[in-house]
C-alpha positions in Angstrom: 0.0 -0.1 0.0 1.4 3.3 -1.2 2.1 6.0 1.8 1.4 9.7 0.5 3.9 12.2 1.8 2.1 14.7 3.2 3.6 18.1 4.8 2.7 16.7 8.2 4.5 13.4 7.7 7.6 15.0 6.1 7.5 17.5 9.1 8.0 14.4 11.5 10.8 13.1 9.4 14.3 13.2 10.8 15.9 16.7 9.8 18.7 15.4 7.8 16.0 13.3 5.5 13.3 16.3 5.1 15.4 18.2 2.4 15.5 15.1 0.0 11.6 15.2 -0.4 11.5 18.9 -1.0 10.9 19.1 -4.9 12.5 22.3 -5.3 16.0 21.1 -3.6 15.6 17.7 -5.7 15.3 19.7 -8.9 18.1 21.8 -8.4 20.1 18.8 -7.1 19.2 16.8 -10.2 20.2 19.7 -12.5 23.5 20.2 -10.5 24.4 16.5 -11.1 23.7 16.5 -14.6 25.8 19.7 -15.2 28.5 18.0 -13.4 28.2 15.0 -15.4 28.5 16.8 -18.8 31.4 18.7 -17.7 33.0 15.6 -16.3 32.6 13.8 -19.6 33.9 17.0 -21.7 37.0 17.2 -19.6 37.7 13.4 -19.6 37.3 13.6 -23.5 39.6 16.7 -24.0 42.3 15.7 -21.4 42.4 12.2 -23.0 42.5 13.7 -26.6 45.1 15.9 -25.6 47.2 13.4 -23.9 47.2 11.2 -26.9 48.0 14.1 -29.4 51.0 14.9 -26.8 52.2 11.4 -26.9 52.4 11.5 -30.7 54.2 14.8 -30.7 51.0 16.7 -32.3 50.9 20.0 -30.9 47.9 21.9 -29.4 46.4 25.3 -29.2 45.4 27.8 -31.6 48.8 29.2 -32.6 48.7 27.6 -35.8 45.9 30.5 -36.8 48.7 33.0 -37.1 50.9 30.7 -39.4 50.9 31.5 -43.2 48.1 29.6 -45.0 49.9 29.2 -48.5 47.0 28.3 -50.6 44.5 30.3 -52.6 40.7 30.4 -52.4 38.6 31.0 -55.7 36.1 33.5 -53.9 36.8 35.9 -50.8 34.3 38.7 -49.7 37.5 40.2 -47.9 41.0 40.6 -49.4 42.9 37.4 -49.5 45.8 35.6 -51.1 48.3 32.9 -50.3 50.3 35.3 -48.0 47.5 35.6 -45.3 47.4 33.3 -42.1 45.1 30.5 -41.4 43.0 32.7 -39.2 42.3 34.7 -42.6 40.9 31.3 -44.2 38.5 30.8 -41.1 37.1 34.4 -42.0 36.9 33.9 -45.6 34.9 30.4 -45.1 32.7 31.8 -42.4 31.8 34.9 -44.6 31.1 32.6 -47.6 29.0 30.3 -45.6 27.1 33.4 -44.3 26.7 34.6 -48.0 25.0 31.6 -49.4 22.9 31.1 -46.2 21.5 34.7 -46.2 20.7 34.6 -49.7 19.3 30.9 -49.7 17.1 31.9 -46.8 15.8 34.9 -48.6 15.3 33.2 -52.0 13.8 30.1 -50.4 11.3 32.1 -48.4 10.0 34.1 -51.2 9.8 31.2 -53.6 8.1 29.1 -50.7 5.6 31.7 -49.9 4.6 31.9 -53.5 4.3 28.2 -54.4 2.2 27.8 -50.9 -0.2 30.1 -52.0 -0.3 28.7 -55.5 -1.2 25.5 -54.2 -4.3 26.7 -52.8 -4.9 28.9 -55.9 -8.7 28.4 -57.4 -7.0 27.8 -61.0 -6.5 24.2 -61.5 -3.5 24.6 -63.6 -1.5 26.9 -61.3 -2.3 24.9 -58.3 -1.3 21.4 -60.1 1.9 22.9 -61.2 2.8 24.2 -57.5 2.0 20.7 -56.4 4.4 18.9 -59.1 6.9 21.2 -57.9 6.7 20.4 -54.3 6.6 16.6 -54.9 9.4 16.5 -57.5 12.0 18.8 -55.6 11.4 17.7 -51.9 11.8 13.9 -52.9 15.1 14.3 -54.6 18.2 14.4 -52.3 19.8 17.6 -52.1 23.0 16.3 -52.9 21.8 15.3 -56.3 20.3 18.5 -57.0 23.7 20.2 -56.3 25.3 17.9 -58.7 22.5 18.4 -61.4 22.7 22.3 -61.3 26.6 22.1 -61.1 27.6 19.3 -63.8 24.3 18.9 -66.0 23.6 22.9 -66.4 26.3 25.2 -65.2 29.2 22.9 -66.5 28.0 22.6 -70.0 28.0 26.4 -70.6 30.4 27.8 -73.5 33.9 28.8 -72.8 34.5 32.6 -72.2 35.2 33.3 -75.9 32.0 32.2 -76.7 30.1 33.7 -73.5 26.4 34.6 -73.7 26.3 37.9 -73.4 23.7 40.6 -72.6 24.9 43.6 -74.5 28.3 44.7 -73.3 27.7 44.2 -69.6 26.6 41.0 -68.4 28.5 37.6 -69.6 27.6 34.1 -68.9 30.0 31.2 -69.5 31.4 27.9 -67.9 33.5 30.2 -65.3 30.7 32.2 -63.8 28.3 35.1 -64.3 29.9 38.4 -65.0 28.0 41.8 -63.9 29.1 45.4 -63.7 30.3 46.6 -60.5 29.5 49.8 -59.0 32.4 52.2 -58.0 31.1 54.9 -55.6 32.7 58.5 -56.1 33.3 61.4 -54.0 30.0 62.4 -52.2 28.2 59.0 -52.8 27.8 58.9 -49.0 25.5 61.7 -48.9 23.2 59.2 -51.0 23.1 56.7 -48.2 22.2 59.3 -45.9 19.5 60.3 -47.9 18.1 56.7 -48.2 18.4 56.3 -44.3 16.2 59.6 -43.9 13.7 57.9 -46.6 13.4 54.8 -44.7 12.6 56.9 -41.6 10.3 58.7 -43.3 8.5 55.7 -44.5 8.5 54.4 -41.2 6.7 57.4 -40.0 4.1 57.3 -42.7 3.2 53.8 -41.7 3.0 54.6 -38.1 0.8 57.3 -38.7 -1.7 55.6 -41.1 -2.1 52.6 -38.5 -3.0 55.4 -35.6 -5.1 57.0 -38.2 -6.7 53.7 -39.1 -7.4 53.1 -35.2 -9.1 56.4 -34.7 -11.1 56.9 -37.8 -11.4 53.5 -39.4 -10.0 55.0 -42.5 -7.0 53.2 -44.5 -4.3 54.7 -46.0 -1.9 53.1 -48.6 1.0 53.5 -46.5 3.3 50.8 -48.3 2.9 52.5 -51.8 3.6 55.7 -50.5 6.6 54.6 -48.1 7.9 52.7 -51.3 7.6 55.7 -53.4 9.5 57.6 -50.7 12.2 55.3 -50.5 12.9 55.1 -54.2 12.1 58.7 -55.2 14.0 60.9 -52.7 17.4 59.0 -52.8 17.1 59.0 -56.8 16.3 62.6 -56.9 19.3 63.4 -54.5 21.4 61.1 -56.6 20.8 62.9 -60.0 21.2 66.4 -58.1 24.6 65.6 -56.9 25.4 64.7 -60.7 25.3 60.9 -60.3 28.4 60.3 -58.3 28.6 56.6 -59.4 30.6 54.7 -62.1 30.3 51.1 -63.1 33.3 48.8 -63.7 32.4 46.6 -66.8 33.6 43.0 -67.1 35.9 42.8 -70.2 37.6 39.7 -71.8 41.5 39.9 -71.3 43.3 36.8 -72.3 41.7 33.6 -71.7 39.4 35.2 -68.9 37.1 38.2 -67.9 38.6 40.9 -65.8 36.5 43.8 -63.8 33.1 43.7 -62.6 31.4 41.1 -60.0 31.7 37.3 -60.7 29.7 34.9 -59.6 31.4 31.6 -59.9 29.4 28.4 -60.8 29.8 26.9 -57.6 28.1 29.7 -55.6 25.2 29.5 -58.2 24.8 25.8 -58.3 24.7 25.6 -54.5 22.4 28.6 -54.0 20.1 27.5 -56.9 19.8 24.0 -55.1 19.5 25.0 -51.5 16.6 27.4 -52.5 14.6 25.2 -54.8 15.1 22.4 -52.4 14.1 24.4 -49.2 11.2 26.1 -51.1 9.6 23.0 -51.4 9.0 22.2 -47.7 8.4 26.1 -46.9 5.5 25.8 -49.6 4.0 23.0 -47.7 4.3 24.8 -44.3 2.8 27.8 -45.6 -0.2 25.9 -47.3 -0.8 24.1 -44.1 -0.4 27.4 -42.2 -3.1 29.0 -44.3 -5.4 26.0 -44.1 -5.1 26.3 -40.1 -7.1 29.7 -40.3 -10.8 29.0 -39.7 -13.1 29.1 -43.1 -15.3 31.6 -41.0 -12.5 34.4 -41.3 -12.6 33.9 -45.2 -16.3 34.4 -45.3 -16.2 37.4 -42.9 -13.5 39.0 -45.2 -15.6 38.4 -48.0 -18.9 39.6 -46.4 -17.1 42.9 -45.8 -16.3 43.5 -49.3 -12.7 42.4 -49.4 -11.2 41.3 -52.5 -9.2 37.7 -52.5 -6.0 39.7 -52.5 -6.9 41.8 -49.5 -8.3 39.0 -47.6 -5.1 36.9 -47.9 -2.9 39.9 -47.1 -4.7 41.7 -44.3 -6.7 38.4 -42.4 -5.5 35.1 -43.4 -1.7 35.5 -43.7 -1.2 37.4 -40.4 -3.3 34.7 -38.6 -1.3 32.0 -40.6 2.1 33.2 -39.4 1.3 32.0 -35.9 1.5 28.5 -37.3 4.2 28.8 -40.1 6.8 30.9 -37.9 7.9 27.5 -35.7 8.3 25.2 -38.6 9.8 27.6 -40.7 12.6 28.2 -38.2 13.4 24.6 -38.4 13.8 25.0 -42.3 16.1 28.0 -41.7 18.3 26.2 -39.7 18.3 23.0 -42.0 19.2 25.6 -45.1 22.3 26.7 -43.0 23.5 23.3 -42.1 22.7 21.7 -45.5 25.2 24.6 -47.0 28.2 22.3 -45.8 27.3 20.1 -48.8 29.3 22.6 -50.8 32.3 20.9 -50.4 31.0 18.3 -53.0 31.6 20.9 -55.9 34.3 22.8 -54.4 32.4 26.0 -53.1 34.7 27.5 -50.4 32.6 27.5 -47.2 33.8 27.0 -43.9 33.7 23.1 -44.1 35.6 23.0 -47.4 38.2 25.8 -46.6 38.7 25.6 -42.9 37.6 22.1 -41.9 39.1 20.7 -45.2 42.2 22.4 -46.6 43.4 23.9 -43.3 42.9 20.7 -41.2 44.7 18.8 -43.9 47.6 21.2 -43.8 47.8 21.6 -40.1 46.7 18.6 -38.6 45.1 20.4 -35.8 41.9 18.2 -35.7 40.7 19.0 -32.4 40.8 22.8 -32.6 39.5 23.0 -36.2 36.5 21.0 -35.7 35.7 22.6 -32.5 35.9 25.9 -34.1 33.7 24.8 -37.1 31.1 23.4 -34.6 31.0 26.3 -32.5 30.2 28.6 -35.6 27.6 26.4 -37.0 26.0 26.1 -33.2 26.3 30.0 -32.7 24.4 30.7 -36.2 21.9 28.4 -35.3 21.3 29.9 -31.9 21.2 33.3 -33.3 18.7 32.4 -35.9 16.3 30.7 -33.3 16.6 33.6 -31.0 15.6 36.2 -33.7 12.8 34.0 -35.0 11.3 33.3 -31.5 11.2 36.8 -30.9 9.5 37.7 -34.1 7.0 34.4 -33.2 6.3 36.1 -29.8 5.4 39.3 -31.4 3.0 37.3 -33.8 1.7 35.0 -31.1 -2.1 35.4 -30.1 -2.0 37.3 -26.6 -5.2 35.9 -24.6 -6.7 38.0 -21.9 
């Protein structure tokens, strides 16, 4: 027969035994023991690894980051050549990873949202095409899609001398896409200041329009007015200052193009595959979020005379975001982690440059892998935090 430990019964226990039956004390105790076990395991692992490395004559520590790298990288967002250090290769790989991750998130979100809405379209052809896209791309392994875009599409482009050109400014060939590069001149910084002022005015108009709608019920097209302010004001300032901006056009010199901005095929293939693959999953998330909104919301919006587009933008999507945001966060994290597949086609991301070439040359396996894991962990935690903050703002507040 079970005996219930009531407060009165606990009080009659010896003093040295009372604390163990306190739920608060036990919860703290178990957490401390769990943390101690994890710390002990990590300490044992690291001490054992360092001992084994020392017995084999392998140096430890992060001093190798100051040594000369001695190898080139095909794409770098910051100045880099063979004379820079391994620490510089870490930064180059990190920035390349962030570049493809940010661009992939933006493109996948935009494409996935359009496809998710298209799957619910009243047009049979549009909805079927969106369904075919989703079922096709989400069921083909991502690595195969990367290989398809890189080897079957981009590697079949013509050589630089037979480039596909758009006028005399844009060129596409087997070595990448070459586009003009902007070269700011003296006074261009004032254009950036006018852009910041225009954005501030657009935000002020949006705040005023919402307050006006709350007080009077009258709507105001703040989006289009704000967009006009952001576009027109900097443009007027730009031309008033004599257009202080030049363009560096790519030109064929020898066997390759020089000048402009080069988008290497490795970046293009990886970005296409990541965006298209992740967009298929985001489309299903958007579709499920829209379907989660009560049908009565559609009917109420239509009874107020709202068009289908206004119903979707003003009524359905704001409510669907409460369902969409949590799984959308997981897809963002998956895209960032899937970017490590770049090493299969030679895109110089963090895994390829730092955990690949740098590790092979230095032999500092523990330090290199630990730094790489810490970077991916930090990026994931930052994305999760930002999305959780956004989700908290969109969550339904109950009274």
